[in-house]
C-alpha positions as CSV (number, residue, x, y, z in Angstrom):
1,M,0.0,0.0,-0.1
2,T,1.1,3.5,-0.5
3,I,3.2,4.5,2.3
4,S,1.4,7.0,4.6
5,Y,3.3,9.8,6.4
6,Q,0.3,12.2,6.8
7,Y,0.5,11.9,10.7
8,N,4.3,12.7,10.7
9,V,3.8,15.9,8.9
10,A,0.4,17.1,10.3
11,T,2.5,19.7,12.2
12,A,5.3,21.6,10.7
13,S,8.6,21.2,12.6
14,F,12.2,21.5,12.3
15,A,13.0,17.7,12.1
16,G,9.4,16.8,10.4
17,F,10.5,16.4,6.8
18,P,14.1,15.4,7.6
19,R,12.8,12.3,9.5
20,L,11.0,11.1,6.6
21,L,14.3,10.8,4.6
22,A,15.5,8.3,7.0
23,R,12.6,5.8,5.9
24,W,13.4,2.7,4.1
25,K,10.1,1.2,3.0
26,G,8.8,2.8,-0.1
27,S,11.9,5.2,-0.2
28,V,13.9,6.1,-3.4
29,Y,16.9,4.6,-1.7
30,K,15.2,1.1,-1.8
31,L,14.3,1.7,-5.5
32,V,17.8,2.8,-6.7
33,F,20.5,1.6,-4.6
34,K,21.5,-1.4,-6.7
35,E,21.7,0.8,-9.9
36,V,23.8,3.3,-8.0
37,L,26.2,0.8,-6.8
38,V,26.5,-0.8,-10.4
39,Y,27.1,2.6,-12.0
40,A,29.5,3.5,-9.4
41,G,31.4,0.3,-10.0
42,L,31.4,0.9,-13.8
43,Y,32.8,4.5,-13.3
44,V,35.6,3.1,-11.0
45,L,36.6,0.5,-13.5
46,M,36.8,3.0,-16.4
47,S,38.8,5.4,-14.2
48,I,41.1,2.6,-13.3
49,M,41.6,1.6,-16.9
50,Y,42.3,5.1,-17.8
51,R,44.9,5.8,-15.2
52,I,46.8,2.5,-15.1
53,G,45.5,0.5,-17.9
54,L,46.2,2.5,-21.1
55,N,49.5,3.7,-22.5
56,E,50.1,7.4,-23.3
57,A,48.7,7.1,-26.8
58,Q,45.5,5.4,-25.6
59,R,45.0,7.8,-22.8
60,R,45.0,10.8,-25.2
61,F,42.6,9.0,-27.5
62,F,40.3,8.2,-24.5
63,E,40.5,11.8,-23.4
64,K,39.1,12.9,-26.9
65,I,36.2,10.4,-26.5
66,C,35.5,12.0,-23.1
67,L,35.6,15.5,-24.4
68,H,33.4,14.7,-27.2
69,M,30.8,13.0,-25.0
70,E,30.8,16.0,-22.7
71,V,29.2,17.9,-25.5
72,S,27.2,15.1,-27.0
73,V,25.2,14.0,-23.9
74,N,23.6,17.4,-23.6
75,F,21.7,16.8,-26.9
76,I,19.5,14.4,-24.8
77,P,16.7,16.6,-23.3
78,L,16.5,14.3,-20.3
79,T,14.6,16.7,-17.8
80,F,12.0,17.4,-20.5
81,V,11.4,13.7,-21.4
82,L,11.3,12.6,-17.9
83,G,9.1,15.4,-16.6
84,F,6.3,14.8,-19.0
85,Y,6.5,11.0,-18.5
86,V,6.5,11.0,-14.8
87,S,3.8,13.7,-14.6
88,F,1.6,11.6,-17.0
89,V,2.3,8.3,-15.0
90,V,1.5,10.0,-11.6
91,G,-1.8,11.4,-13.1
92,R,-2.8,8.1,-14.4
93,W,-2.0,6.4,-11.1
94,W,-4.2,8.7,-9.2
95,D,-7.1,8.5,-11.8
96,Q,-7.1,4.7,-11.3
97,F,-7.4,5.1,-7.5
98,S,-10.2,7.7,-7.9
99,S,-12.0,5.4,-10.4
100,Y,-12.1,2.3,-8.0
101,P,-15.7,1.7,-7.2
102,W,-16.8,2.1,-3.6
103,P,-20.4,0.4,-2.6
104,D,-21.3,3.0,0.2
105,R,-23.6,5.2,-2.0
106,L,-25.5,2.2,-3.3
107,C,-25.6,0.6,0.0
108,L,-27.0,3.7,1.6
109,L,-29.7,3.9,-1.2
110,I,-30.6,0.1,-0.7
111,V,-31.2,0.7,3.0
112,L,-33.2,3.8,2.3
113,Y,-35.6,2.3,-0.1
114,I,-35.8,-1.4,0.9
115,N,-36.1,-0.5,4.6
116,G,-38.4,-3.3,5.9
117,R,-37.5,-5.0,9.0
118,D,-38.8,-8.4,7.9
119,E,-36.5,-11.3,7.1
120,K,-37.3,-11.1,3.4
121,S,-36.2,-7.5,3.0
122,R,-33.1,-8.1,5.0
123,L,-32.1,-11.1,2.9
124,I,-32.7,-9.2,-0.3
125,R,-30.5,-6.2,1.1
126,R,-27.8,-8.7,1.9
127,T,-28.0,-10.5,-1.4
128,L,-27.8,-7.2,-3.3
129,V,-24.6,-6.1,-1.3
130,R,-23.1,-9.6,-1.9
131,Y,-23.6,-9.2,-5.6
132,L,-21.8,-5.9,-5.5
133,N,-18.9,-7.2,-3.5
134,A,-18.6,-10.3,-5.8
135,S,-18.6,-8.1,-8.8
136,T,-15.9,-6.0,-7.3
137,V,-13.7,-9.0,-6.4
138,L,-14.0,-10.4,-9.8
139,L,-12.8,-7.1,-11.3
140,A,-10.0,-7.1,-8.7
141,R,-9.0,-10.6,-9.8
142,S,-8.6,-9.5,-13.4
143,V,-6.4,-6.5,-12.7
144,S,-4.6,-7.2,-9.5
145,I,-1.8,-9.7,-8.8
146,V,-2.6,-9.6,-5.0
147,A,-6.3,-10.2,-5.6
148,K,-5.6,-13.1,-8.0
149,K,-3.3,-14.8,-5.2
150,R,-6.2,-14.3,-2.7
151,F,-8.7,-15.7,-5.2
152,P,-7.0,-18.0,-7.6
153,T,-10.2,-19.3,-9.1
154,T,-13.8,-18.3,-9.1
155,E,-14.6,-21.3,-6.8
156,H,-12.7,-19.3,-4.0
157,L,-15.5,-16.8,-4.2
158,V,-17.8,-19.4,-3.1
159,E,-15.6,-20.4,-0.1
160,A,-15.5,-16.7,0.7
161,G,-19.3,-16.6,0.8
162,L,-19.6,-14.2,-2.2
163,L,-21.3,-16.6,-4.4
164,T,-23.5,-19.6,-3.6
165,K,-23.0,-22.9,-5.4
166,D,-25.9,-22.4,-7.8
167,E,-24.8,-18.8,-8.6
168,F,-21.3,-20.4,-9.2
169,K,-22.7,-22.7,-11.7
170,L,-24.8,-19.9,-13.3
171,F,-21.7,-17.7,-13.5
172,E,-19.7,-20.6,-15.2
173,S,-22.6,-21.2,-17.8
174,V,-22.1,-17.6,-19.2
175,S,-20.1,-18.3,-22.2
176,T,-17.7,-15.4,-23.0
177,Q,-14.0,-14.8,-23.7
178,Y,-14.2,-11.5,-21.7
179,A,-14.0,-10.6,-18.1
180,K,-17.3,-11.5,-16.4
181,F,-17.1,-9.3,-13.5
182,W,-20.4,-7.6,-14.8
183,V,-22.5,-10.7,-14.4
184,P,-23.3,-10.3,-10.6
185,L,-24.6,-6.8,-11.5
186,V,-27.1,-8.3,-14.0
187,W,-28.3,-10.4,-11.0
188,F,-28.5,-7.2,-8.9
189,T,-30.9,-5.5,-11.5
190,K,-33.1,-8.5,-11.7
191,L,-33.2,-8.7,-7.8
192,V,-34.1,-5.0,-7.6
193,D,-37.0,-5.7,-10.2
194,K,-38.2,-8.5,-8.0
195,A,-38.1,-6.4,-4.9
196,K,-40.1,-3.8,-6.7
197,N,-42.7,-6.3,-7.8
198,E,-43.0,-7.7,-4.5
199,Q,-43.7,-4.2,-3.2
200,L,-40.5,-4.1,-0.9
201,F,-39.5,-0.6,-2.3
202,H,-40.4,2.4,-0.3
203,D,-40.6,4.5,-3.3
204,P,-41.2,2.0,-6.3
205,S,-40.6,4.5,-9.1
206,G,-38.1,7.1,-7.9
207,G,-36.3,4.8,-5.5
208,M,-35.6,2.2,-8.2
209,K,-34.4,4.8,-10.5
210,Q,-32.0,6.2,-8.0
211,V,-30.6,2.6,-7.1
212,L,-30.2,1.8,-10.9
213,D,-28.7,5.2,-11.7
214,E,-26.1,4.8,-8.8
215,L,-25.6,1.1,-10.1
216,M,-24.6,2.4,-13.7
217,N,-22.2,4.9,-12.1
218,F,-20.8,1.8,-10.0
219,R,-20.4,-0.1,-13.4
220,D,-18.8,2.9,-15.2
221,R,-16.2,3.1,-12.5
222,Q,-15.5,-0.7,-13.0
223,G,-15.2,-0.2,-16.8
224,K,-12.6,2.6,-16.2
225,I,-10.4,0.4,-13.8
226,W,-10.6,-2.6,-16.4
227,A,-9.8,-0.1,-19.3
228,F,-6.8,1.2,-17.4
229,D,-5.4,-2.3,-17.2
230,Y,-6.3,-3.3,-20.6
231,V,-4.9,-0.1,-22.3
232,S,-1.4,0.6,-21.1
233,I,0.7,3.5,-21.7
234,P,2.3,3.1,-25.3
235,I,5.5,0.9,-24.9
236,V,7.2,3.1,-27.4
237,Y,6.8,6.1,-25.0
238,T,8.1,3.9,-22.1
239,Q,11.0,2.8,-24.2
240,V,12.0,6.2,-25.4
241,V,12.2,7.4,-21.7
242,T,14.0,4.5,-20.4
243,L,16.6,4.6,-23.2
244,A,17.1,8.4,-22.9
245,T,17.8,8.0,-19.3
246,Y,20.3,5.2,-19.4
247,M,21.9,6.3,-22.6
248,Y,22.6,9.8,-21.0
249,F,24.3,8.2,-18.1
250,V,26.3,5.7,-20.4
251,G,27.6,8.9,-22.0
252,C,28.3,10.5,-18.6
253,L,30.6,7.4,-17.7
254,F,32.9,9.1,-20.3
255,S,32.1,12.8,-20.0
256,R,32.3,12.8,-16.2
257,Q,35.8,11.2,-16.0
258,F,38.3,13.3,-14.2
259,L,41.2,13.8,-16.9
260,D,44.9,14.4,-16.6
261,P,45.1,18.1,-15.4
262,Q,48.5,18.5,-16.9
263,Q,46.8,18.2,-20.3
264,K,45.2,21.6,-19.5
265,Y,41.8,20.7,-20.9
266,E,39.1,23.4,-20.2
267,N,37.2,22.7,-17.0
268,Y,39.5,19.7,-16.1
269,H,41.7,21.5,-13.5
270,I,41.4,19.0,-10.5
271,D,41.7,15.2,-10.4
272,I,39.4,13.5,-7.9
273,Y,38.4,9.8,-7.6
274,V,34.8,10.1,-6.5
275,P,32.5,11.7,-8.8
276,V,30.1,12.9,-6.1
277,F,27.8,15.1,-8.2
278,T,27.6,12.7,-11.0
279,L,26.4,10.1,-8.6
280,L,24.0,12.4,-7.1
281,Q,22.7,13.3,-10.6
282,F,22.3,9.6,-11.3
283,F,20.6,9.1,-8.1
284,F,18.0,11.8,-8.7
285,Y,17.2,11.1,-12.4
286,V,17.1,7.3,-12.2
287,G,15.0,7.8,-9.0
288,W,12.8,9.9,-10.9
289,L,12.4,7.2,-13.5
290,K,11.8,4.6,-10.9
291,V,8.8,6.7,-9.6
292,A,7.3,6.0,-12.9
293,E,8.2,2.4,-13.1
294,S,6.7,2.0,-9.6
295,L,3.4,3.7,-10.3
296,I,3.0,2.6,-13.8
297,N,1.0,-0.4,-12.7
298,P,-0.3,0.1,-9.2
299,W,-2.0,-3.2,-9.0
300,G,1.1,-5.3,-8.1
301,E,3.0,-5.9,-5.0
302,D,5.4,-2.8,-4.7
303,D,5.3,-0.7,-1.7
304,D,3.3,2.1,-3.3
305,D,0.6,-0.2,-5.0
306,F,-2.8,-0.1,-4.0
307,E,-3.7,-2.3,-1.0
308,V,-6.4,-4.2,-2.9
309,N,-7.0,-6.8,0.0
310,W,-7.6,-3.9,2.4
311,L,-10.2,-2.4,0.0
312,I,-11.9,-5.7,-0.4
313,D,-12.2,-6.3,3.3
314,R,-13.2,-2.7,4.0
315,H,-16.0,-2.7,1.4
316,M,-17.4,-6.1,2.5
317,Q,-17.4,-5.1,6.2
318,V,-18.7,-1.5,5.6
319,S,-21.5,-2.7,3.0
320,Y,-22.8,-5.5,5.4
321,A,-22.8,-3.1,8.3
322,I,-24.9,-0.6,6.5
323,V,-27.5,-2.9,5.3
324,D,-27.7,-5.0,8.4
325,D,-26.6,-3.2,11.6
326,M,-28.1,0.4,11.0
């Protein structure tokens, strides 16, 4: 689940934000430390090769390559490319969470218009809510690795009490090659119609319309989630950004080498062994790219992915509480 730190920054203080920098889970350090170590190792190997592995003529040729790379790497508009890409991915990530269907409004309408205290009304309310939750879990199984592990097959919905055995057979009899998370919503509409015909609706015309309108909104949200999973960010865009980032820093392996000061190259007046600001630049830019890689599909098991199991459990408990206990 996205790491929460709202409580830690509720009140501005001298050490408030600095304390966040010490966190490991969900941190940029966790995402990029391997890449930083590999990059630092490659830089050191090239530096050692330049200093002790090449003869005089080879060093002069290597220096020409480095000077050429110093100019050439600036042709890659890395900040521009990364900025637009990460902004797009983060916006898409938030849109997915905002689109996730919550059953609360429907449950409130159900308990408002099917408000009988008799056992039949209560059973219809519970069944309607069960169909909503079954539909949401079926949707989650089709997009989320976590939900798929929790409910590996549709039969596991029977074990969880979301489908009866007869409903499972009916569900399996629906022949289509596409995701069937919408099937319980069809049952929902039929049960609403049955409740109306049996005069269990408090306001048969207006109440039924409100319930079905909200159901359509619920279904629209499900469709958005499924579409986000089905239609990915074009792979060519991701490839361009990833290649631009890594090719830039391949060039920096040459352009950021500290060359022999005795050759009096412009801007090469000192000779140090640790390229501090090059490593910092790598850390920040690759960390920026890792933000996009982490958020591009929020239905996995990364630290900042959505806690789907929490959403499933929360929706089931709250929806039954609304129609049963209130």
